[in-house]
C-alpha positions in Angstrom: 4.0 68.6 33.0 4.0 72.1 31.6 3.5 75.0 34.0 0.6 77.4 33.3 1.8 80.5 31.5 1.2 83.9 33.1 -1.1 86.4 31.4 -0.5 90.1 31.6 -2.0 93.2 30.1 0.6 95.3 28.3 0.1 98.8 27.0 2.5 99.9 24.2 2.9 103.0 22.1 1.4 102.1 18.7 4.7 102.8 16.9 6.6 100.5 19.3 3.9 97.8 18.7 4.2 98.2 14.9 8.0 97.9 15.0 7.8 94.9 17.3 5.2 93.2 15.1 7.3 93.7 12.0 10.4 92.3 13.8 8.3 89.3 15.0 7.2 88.7 11.4 10.7 88.8 10.1 11.7 86.1 12.6 8.6 84.0 12.1 7.3 84.6 15.7 4.1 86.0 17.0 4.2 89.4 18.6 3.7 87.8 22.0 6.6 85.3 21.4 8.8 88.2 20.3 8.0 90.2 23.5 9.0 87.1 25.5 12.1 86.6 23.4 13.2 90.3 24.0 12.4 90.1 27.7 14.4 86.9 28.2 17.4 88.3 26.3 17.3 91.5 28.5 17.1 89.4 31.6 20.0 87.2 30.5 22.1 90.3 29.6 21.4 91.7 33.1 22.2 88.4 34.8 18.7 88.1 36.1 17.3 85.2 34.0 16.3 82.5 36.5 18.2 79.2 36.1 15.0 77.2 36.1 13.2 79.1 33.3 11.8 76.9 30.6 13.0 76.9 27.1 11.2 78.9 24.4 9.8 77.1 21.3 11.8 77.6 18.1 10.5 80.3 15.8 8.4 79.3 12.8 5.5 76.9 12.5 5.7 73.8 14.6 6.5 70.6 12.7 3.6 68.3 12.0 3.9 65.0 13.9 3.6 63.0 10.7 6.5 64.9 9.0 8.9 64.1 11.9 7.9 60.4 12.2 10.0 58.0 10.1 6.9 55.9 9.7 5.3 58.5 7.5 7.4 59.2 4.4 6.8 62.1 2.1 4.4 60.9 -0.6 6.0 63.2 -3.2 9.3 61.5 -2.6 7.8 58.0 -3.0 6.2 58.8 -6.3 8.1 61.5 -8.1 6.3 63.3 -10.9 7.6 62.6 -14.4 
């Protein structure tokens, strides 16, 4: 069972937000996920990241279930075009 995520209001300098949004885009993360990534790294570097903290999802789009299932093969590979 996943724990409920905390919601906070965060005020940022517009230039900081823009730089963070560009960085997030470069790493295929949302701005929110990039903020969490940076905070987790800072906590780990300071030795303050709790041991029971959950893992972050990998960057990028989540895989579709049918792409990861061996029961659903890629139709393009079954019938290659001439």
